[in-house]
Legacy VTK file of the C-alpha trace (Angstrom):
# vtk DataFile Version 3.0
C-alpha trace
ASCII
DATASET POLYDATA
POINTS 416 float
-25.221 14.969 -2.726
-22.914 11.929 -3.204
-20.024 11.027 -5.482
-19.500 7.421 -6.572
-16.012 7.119 -8.007
-16.069 9.713 -10.846
-19.855 10.178 -10.998
-22.006 12.687 -9.106
-25.545 11.970 -7.884
-27.608 14.977 -6.839
-30.731 15.360 -4.742
-32.910 14.806 -7.833
-31.520 11.278 -8.220
-32.497 10.406 -4.656
-35.959 11.952 -5.048
-36.453 9.809 -8.175
-35.405 6.693 -6.232
-37.748 7.512 -3.346
-40.610 7.972 -5.808
-39.962 4.544 -7.342
-39.747 2.926 -3.919
-42.940 4.545 -2.618
-44.935 3.398 -5.675
-43.722 -0.197 -5.430
-46.249 -2.788 -4.209
-43.941 -4.015 -1.422
-41.584 -1.122 -0.656
-44.469 1.340 -0.665
-46.183 -0.531 2.170
-43.282 -2.012 4.098
-43.300 -0.265 7.483
-42.352 -2.715 10.219
-41.064 -5.256 7.717
-37.493 -6.495 7.386
-35.643 -6.867 4.085
-32.236 -8.377 3.327
-30.536 -6.729 0.364
-27.470 -7.284 -1.793
-27.135 -4.322 -4.167
-24.000 -3.908 -6.270
-24.781 -0.252 -7.084
-23.504 1.562 -3.975
-25.500 4.770 -4.517
-28.723 2.840 -5.140
-28.060 1.034 -1.858
-27.592 4.366 -0.048
-30.869 5.625 -1.535
-32.710 2.510 -0.327
-31.040 2.793 3.076
-32.219 6.394 3.515
-35.718 5.439 2.348
-35.903 2.538 4.808
-34.754 4.770 7.652
-37.370 7.428 6.838
-40.203 4.903 6.330
-39.606 2.754 9.417
-38.338 -0.269 7.487
-35.690 -2.645 8.826
-32.884 -3.462 6.400
-30.014 -5.936 6.391
-27.341 -5.029 3.780
-24.923 -7.676 2.538
-21.693 -7.081 0.593
-21.877 -6.880 -3.188
-21.011 -10.232 -4.688
-22.702 -12.302 -1.982
-23.850 -15.621 -3.562
-27.605 -16.078 -3.864
-27.710 -19.017 -1.455
-25.706 -17.047 1.112
-28.179 -14.175 0.727
-31.069 -16.556 1.336
-29.366 -18.100 4.378
-28.638 -14.705 5.945
-32.160 -13.485 5.193
-33.647 -16.455 7.048
-31.151 -16.102 9.896
-32.217 -12.486 10.398
-35.970 -13.289 10.267
-36.421 -11.104 7.198
-39.761 -10.870 5.418
-38.189 -10.142 2.034
-34.910 -10.454 0.186
-33.543 -8.946 -3.007
-30.381 -9.151 -5.084
-29.976 -6.345 -7.620
-27.491 -4.547 -9.853
-29.758 -1.612 -10.735
-33.166 -0.038 -10.092
-35.033 -2.311 -12.530
-33.558 -5.410 -10.853
-34.457 -4.077 -7.437
-38.088 -3.343 -8.263
-38.603 -6.629 -10.130
-36.838 -9.122 -7.879
-38.048 -8.562 -4.312
-38.947 -12.003 -2.985
-41.097 -12.907 0.024
-39.258 -15.438 2.189
-40.941 -15.448 5.600
-44.089 -14.536 7.498
-42.657 -13.173 10.726
-44.155 -10.704 13.210
-43.459 -7.091 12.270
-40.617 -5.236 13.974
-41.904 -2.899 16.684
-38.872 -0.698 16.059
-37.186 -0.354 12.676
-33.532 -1.396 12.691
-30.356 -1.649 10.679
-29.133 -5.243 10.874
-25.377 -5.775 11.010
-23.226 -8.868 11.423
-20.626 -9.306 14.137
-17.098 -9.560 12.738
-16.870 -13.342 12.980
-13.202 -13.227 13.977
-13.791 -15.455 17.003
-16.680 -17.599 15.801
-19.775 -17.707 13.611
-21.016 -14.158 12.830
-24.265 -13.143 14.551
-27.052 -10.779 13.489
-27.173 -7.602 15.559
-30.097 -5.142 15.418
-29.555 -1.397 15.871
-32.549 0.922 15.874
-32.494 3.878 13.492
-33.108 6.071 16.551
-29.934 4.855 18.267
-27.976 5.379 15.040
-29.225 8.969 14.815
-28.074 9.585 18.398
-24.682 8.107 17.507
-24.425 10.391 14.466
-25.236 13.523 16.470
-22.584 12.677 19.043
-20.036 11.534 16.456
-20.275 14.885 14.653
-20.209 16.858 17.925
-17.254 14.879 19.298
-15.238 14.842 16.075
-15.145 18.608 15.536
-12.200 18.364 13.103
-14.587 16.668 10.677
-16.520 19.900 10.061
-14.122 21.149 7.391
-13.355 17.788 5.775
-14.861 15.681 2.991
-15.133 11.940 3.617
-13.577 9.697 0.967
-14.957 6.271 1.848
-12.770 3.452 0.527
-14.326 0.606 2.493
-17.576 -1.388 2.306
-20.662 0.824 2.651
-22.840 -2.050 3.842
-20.822 -2.086 7.091
-21.282 0.341 10.007
-17.861 1.991 9.700
-18.241 3.086 6.085
-22.027 3.441 6.103
-22.650 5.262 9.390
-19.406 7.108 10.114
-18.435 7.727 6.500
-21.682 8.232 4.557
-24.546 8.981 6.965
-22.441 11.326 9.116
-21.486 13.285 5.983
-25.087 13.569 4.803
-26.250 14.644 8.258
-23.722 17.487 8.412
-24.494 18.624 4.855
-21.284 17.381 3.268
-20.982 15.413 0.015
-19.050 12.171 0.595
-17.066 10.344 -2.065
-17.718 6.590 -2.221
-14.884 4.571 -3.720
-15.647 1.096 -5.058
-12.537 0.912 -7.236
-9.977 -0.184 -4.644
-6.962 0.259 -6.901
-4.548 2.221 -4.637
-3.431 4.533 -7.460
-7.053 5.418 -8.203
-7.807 6.094 -4.534
-4.765 8.359 -4.264
-5.933 10.320 -7.316
-9.454 10.755 -5.901
-8.061 11.857 -2.536
-5.812 14.406 -4.244
-8.775 15.748 -6.252
-10.846 16.275 -3.088
-10.660 19.425 -0.960
-9.610 18.670 2.644
-10.241 14.915 2.323
-10.411 12.424 5.162
-9.867 8.896 3.901
-11.950 6.228 5.658
-10.405 2.830 5.018
-8.942 -0.316 6.574
-5.418 -0.629 8.010
-4.289 -2.956 5.218
-5.412 -0.657 2.391
-4.177 2.453 4.212
-0.769 0.809 4.492
-0.630 0.122 0.757
-1.779 3.653 -0.076
0.690 5.374 2.257
3.531 3.309 0.802
2.738 4.875 -2.576
1.985 8.456 -1.519
4.863 10.887 -1.995
6.198 12.388 1.231
5.884 15.925 -0.179
2.215 15.306 -1.119
0.718 13.996 2.151
-2.959 13.103 2.474
-4.877 15.707 4.472
-6.411 13.191 6.915
-6.833 9.447 7.366
-9.223 7.504 9.606
-8.375 3.897 10.444
-10.560 1.362 12.203
-11.466 -2.310 12.337
-8.262 -3.796 13.685
-4.981 -2.639 15.178
-2.371 -1.369 12.760
1.083 -2.851 12.953
3.399 -0.309 14.624
5.496 0.103 11.476
2.333 0.652 9.411
1.163 3.344 11.844
4.540 5.092 11.719
4.461 5.058 7.921
0.898 6.448 7.829
1.834 9.256 10.230
4.600 10.344 7.852
2.307 10.381 4.818
-0.662 12.346 6.163
-1.217 15.602 8.022
-3.802 14.192 10.446
-4.137 10.538 11.449
-7.177 9.389 13.416
-8.285 6.051 14.808
-11.725 4.979 15.965
-12.988 1.983 17.897
-16.435 0.480 18.015
-18.557 -2.645 17.922
-21.629 -3.767 16.013
-23.922 -3.421 19.046
-22.995 0.201 19.859
-21.409 1.720 16.766
-18.514 4.105 17.281
-17.353 4.069 20.908
-14.220 6.239 20.838
-12.070 8.170 18.393
-9.159 10.561 18.367
-6.021 11.894 16.735
-2.467 12.528 17.991
-2.200 8.802 18.600
0.219 7.708 21.306
0.440 4.073 20.211
-1.276 1.507 18.004
-3.612 0.804 20.940
-4.776 4.420 21.400
-8.407 4.790 20.296
-8.999 8.344 21.487
-11.742 9.595 23.815
-15.195 7.949 24.181
-18.178 9.671 22.583
-20.242 11.765 25.043
-23.521 9.810 24.854
-22.054 6.571 26.247
-20.190 5.518 29.393
-17.120 3.333 29.035
-15.552 1.287 31.823
-12.316 -0.670 31.595
-8.950 -1.078 33.324
-6.877 1.886 34.503
-3.449 1.027 33.084
-1.670 -1.218 30.621
-0.531 -3.336 33.559
-4.087 -3.881 34.808
-6.401 -4.058 31.772
-10.015 -5.154 32.020
-12.851 -5.862 29.641
-14.203 -2.780 27.862
-17.845 -2.402 28.947
-20.157 0.214 27.440
-23.392 1.638 28.837
-25.474 3.116 26.019
-27.828 6.097 25.991
-30.712 3.674 26.674
-28.838 2.181 29.678
-28.123 -1.077 27.867
-24.859 -2.647 29.008
-22.636 -4.098 26.283
-19.673 -6.272 27.229
-17.370 -6.002 24.218
-15.124 -9.007 24.995
-12.214 -6.644 24.320
-9.383 -6.062 26.785
-8.187 -2.504 27.398
-7.883 0.454 29.727
-8.651 4.168 30.117
-5.641 6.388 30.805
-5.451 9.536 32.946
-6.660 11.632 29.990
-9.721 9.392 29.487
-8.284 7.978 26.270
-9.332 4.407 25.575
-6.635 1.862 24.738
-7.654 -1.420 23.098
-5.144 -4.211 23.697
-6.705 -7.425 22.425
-9.822 -9.507 22.068
-10.212 -11.479 25.290
-10.648 -14.607 23.166
-7.345 -13.853 21.397
-5.256 -13.191 24.501
-2.742 -16.015 24.993
-2.362 -17.626 28.431
1.090 -19.127 28.943
1.332 -20.675 32.408
-0.892 -17.953 33.840
0.953 -15.112 32.088
-0.868 -12.994 29.501
0.593 -12.567 26.025
-0.978 -9.884 23.810
-0.650 -10.704 20.092
-0.066 -7.074 19.077
2.975 -6.783 21.348
4.646 -9.818 19.773
3.625 -8.739 16.267
5.251 -5.339 16.827
8.593 -6.964 17.657
8.439 -9.360 14.699
7.543 -6.516 12.330
10.666 -4.631 13.444
12.861 -7.458 12.155
14.503 -6.436 8.851
12.723 -7.915 5.836
9.455 -8.799 7.610
6.453 -7.066 6.012
3.483 -8.624 7.820
2.847 -10.806 10.863
0.012 -12.297 12.870
0.241 -13.977 16.264
-2.387 -16.418 17.510
-2.782 -19.197 20.041
-3.132 -22.944 19.923
-4.209 -24.961 22.933
-1.512 -27.091 24.499
-1.466 -29.732 27.219
-2.576 -28.917 30.776
-4.676 -25.952 29.668
-1.772 -23.790 28.523
-1.635 -21.967 25.189
1.198 -21.893 22.693
2.245 -18.651 21.008
2.038 -19.198 17.233
3.226 -16.947 14.427
2.653 -16.536 10.712
4.823 -13.962 8.953
5.614 -12.604 5.506
9.154 -11.637 4.492
11.092 -10.673 1.374
13.514 -13.585 1.782
13.373 -16.959 3.495
13.874 -16.513 7.244
14.545 -19.582 9.435
12.232 -20.005 12.424
15.225 -20.010 14.769
16.224 -16.545 13.530
12.743 -15.302 14.401
12.996 -16.803 17.896
16.454 -15.309 18.452
15.222 -11.891 17.387
12.158 -12.094 19.656
14.251 -13.286 22.606
16.169 -9.990 22.478
13.024 -7.907 23.017
10.437 -10.164 24.684
10.082 -12.284 27.778
10.733 -15.970 27.241
7.045 -16.869 27.573
6.168 -14.399 24.768
8.513 -15.921 22.170
6.600 -17.839 19.449
6.842 -21.636 19.565
5.161 -22.520 16.270
6.386 -20.358 13.389
5.398 -20.446 9.714
6.545 -18.215 6.881
3.733 -17.667 4.362
3.308 -15.778 1.104
0.281 -13.848 2.365
-1.728 -13.562 5.574
-5.428 -14.187 4.972
-7.644 -11.307 6.075
-11.413 -10.852 6.163
-13.023 -8.208 3.892
-12.943 -5.722 6.802
-9.179 -6.154 7.179
-9.356 -8.240 10.326
-7.606 -11.566 10.811
-9.542 -14.580 12.093
-7.053 -15.911 14.609
-9.499 -18.682 15.469
-9.444 -19.893 11.857
-5.642 -19.814 11.842
-5.562 -21.880 15.026
-7.864 -24.503 13.511
-5.978 -24.713 10.205
LINES 1 417
416 0 1 2 3 4 5 6 7 8 9 10 11 12 13 14 15 16 17 18 19 20 21 22 23 24 25 26 27 28 29 30 31 32 33 34 35 36 37 38 39 40 41 42 43 44 45 46 47 48 49 50 51 52 53 54 55 56 57 58 59 60 61 62 63 64 65 66 67 68 69 70 71 72 73 74 75 76 77 78 79 80 81 82 83 84 85 86 87 88 89 90 91 92 93 94 95 96 97 98 99 100 101 102 103 104 105 106 107 108 109 110 111 112 113 114 115 116 117 118 119 120 121 122 123 124 125 126 127 128 129 130 131 132 133 134 135 136 137 138 139 140 141 142 143 144 145 146 147 148 149 150 151 152 153 154 155 156 157 158 159 160 161 162 163 164 165 166 167 168 169 170 171 172 173 174 175 176 177 178 179 180 181 182 183 184 185 186 187 188 189 190 191 192 193 194 195 196 197 198 199 200 201 202 203 204 205 206 207 208 209 210 211 212 213 214 215 216 217 218 219 220 221 222 223 224 225 226 227 228 229 230 231 232 233 234 235 236 237 238 239 240 241 242 243 244 245 246 247 248 249 250 251 252 253 254 255 256 257 258 259 260 261 262 263 264 265 266 267 268 269 270 271 272 273 274 275 276 277 278 279 280 281 282 283 284 285 286 287 288 289 290 291 292 293 294 295 296 297 298 299 300 301 302 303 304 305 306 307 308 309 310 311 312 313 314 315 316 317 318 319 320 321 322 323 324 325 326 327 328 329 330 331 332 333 334 335 336 337 338 339 340 341 342 343 344 345 346 347 348 349 350 351 352 353 354 355 356 357 358 359 360 361 362 363 364 365 366 367 368 369 370 371 372 373 374 375 376 377 378 379 380 381 382 383 384 385 386 387 388 389 390 391 392 393 394 395 396 397 398 399 400 401 402 403 404 405 406 407 408 409 410 411 412 413 414 415
């Protein structure tokens, strides 16, 4: 049913887990309740997730390794009735703790956190019913997936790995491979052992993996999501796999669009059929990406983009991250692309800092093999960018800090 690294867990394992859960004093009578969990055993977490979905229980999964006080804080923030931190089944059954006496949920939900790239993360509830509708449409829309096996090398407490990687596989009768050993050499070996694999991972890890993959042994398929790839990273990935896909989504809706044959780093493919997406109509006139769900809820994503003539969605930037220089818009990805094309530069992030009279300054952090003077960076950018796009504040760093999902908190960089 599921592989975890080198181990296989069949249907009998899950039936055994469900039996233990159903006989437990709390889990056996938990319909309408909400529980925050931090479970280091990924397959045990998947078993509990499936049980909660089937029994009408709301669940809020946190990443393995979350400190106990952080677990407690998130549990209270989400109005959970219970919390548990566990490494195995015995821990799970013995350590469920009551933390609040809240009204029951009328509808059972999966609780997810917003990315936190532009501020404090928020709890977002998604009903199991809406997730099932997403899964049906994801599988229908992504027809290439039918013959592929998902190798999930990203957190399975998060929507991307959990819903699109694991739950979509289970729903279509496939046996996904969960990777918790993020050593690139190990991931490459597991991908090569898998028939028709599609690797679900983050841009940063995909970049490392495709650097190491031999050109004559390309990966069958790769799915990237979470943040825009640098243009040079995308080009490298395209050379090291047969099929490269990108998907775009948000915590409130799930997957919004996906596609292959990417035309640029911004190309997110075609929206899924169960939702309606509105945005700008060209790169020159982008607008906020707004989604109407199957239940007619309207979600303003705070992302800037456009739909092209082929109904492909292009994500340009977070609205909060767009840089306003004297009324002119600067998109970080456009500047990053130019900087990354400079010989020796291996990573770059562009962000804004507020300046006098309401203007923003274009700021840059970059990583390079050798020391590169700031003036050399400016001279290079001036050859390919408008004057207002050229970075003012420039810092060479050893490493660019990224969140666990691969995203960069530009707000944190601006405040540093």
